N, C-alpha and C positions, 0 to 999 in steps of 0.2 A: 107016896110023893115020887113026884117024876125025878128020872135021873140028872136033868140039869138042876133042879130044885137043892137035890143032895147035894150037886157039885158045888152049887153056891154056899150051901150051909158050912160045908167043908171048909172051905176056902175063907168065910167070911170068920168062923171059929178059928183057923189057923193065925189069920191077918190079927185077932182081937187076942189071941194068946201071944202070940210074938211082942204086941204094945205092953200087956199087962207084966210081962217079963222084962221091959224096959228095954225089948230089943225093937222099937217101934222103929219104924222107916217112914223117910217124909217119902209122899206120893206126889210125883209132879202133877200139875195143875193143866188143864186144858191149856190155857194159854201160854205156858212155859212150853208143853209139846207143841202147840201152832208155831210157836217162835221160831223152835228148832227146825220145823219143816220149812217155815218162810225164808229162812235164811238160806236153806237150799235150794229154792226156787229163783228162777230170773223173772217171773210177774206174779203178781196175785189174782190175774184174770184165769179163769176157766178152772176154777178148783172145785171138787164135788163132793161134800162129804158122803160117803158111800156106807158107811156103819159106824155108828158110835154106842158105846156102852160103859154106863158108869153102875157103880154099887155104892154102898152107904160112906164107902172109904173113899171114892173119887171117881175118875176116868180109869178104864182098866184097858178098853178097846178102842182105837180108834183107826179108821180107815179112810183115806181119801184119794182122789185122785186129781191128775193136772195136766195140763197139755204138756207135751214136750218140745224142745225146740224144730223138730222136723213135721212134715206134714204125716200125721197118721200116728204120732208119736204119744204114746199117754205113760204119765209115773204115777204108780200108785205108792202110796207111803203107807205101812203100818207102826201104829204105836202099839205096844203089849207091854202090860205092867207086868212085874213079876207075880208067880202066882198060879193058882190053876181054874182055869178057863173054862167057860159054860159047857166046852163040849169035852172037858175032861183032861184035856192037854194040859201038861204043868210046864211053865216058864221058869228058869233059873235065874231070868234078869230082865231088868226093865230096859227096853230098848226101840231106837225106831230104825225102821227096815224100807229100803225103797226096791221095787221091782220096775224094769223100765221093758216097755211093751210096745212094738212097731206091728201096726196094722193087726192089732187083737194076740199076737205070739210074744210070748215073753222071750226078750233078747238079752236079760242080764239082771242083776242086781246088787245092792249093797247096803252094809250096816251102816247107817247114818251117825246114829249115835247111840250112845250106853248109859245109863244112869247108874251113877255110884252112889247107892242109896246110903253108904257109910257116911260119906262127905259130903251127900246132898246135892251134887254136881255131875253137869253131863259131860262126857269126855268123847 
């Protein structure tokens, strides 16, 4: 079994284990995630989905770019669901982050939103 498959198996087991023990957490849908991102964009033009990964429980990674306000500016938004990613990195919270690029160089970034899985809402 390859490493990525093993990580996926462990992640899926942990999520199922949490749900079985009554600690199941609501997972945001793609439309919810896109709604949060769209709220932060000036325009829906120039959006490109760079990568999208889902599993049996739903969306767990979404990476997209959008044109910035200035010439040569690109904003890259990244949604990450809490858990173990295929690359083995474990995240402790579900969030949306943005990195700002100018002419191909990172010039900044921000946390756009964090999902409170106990309340089932974004903050």
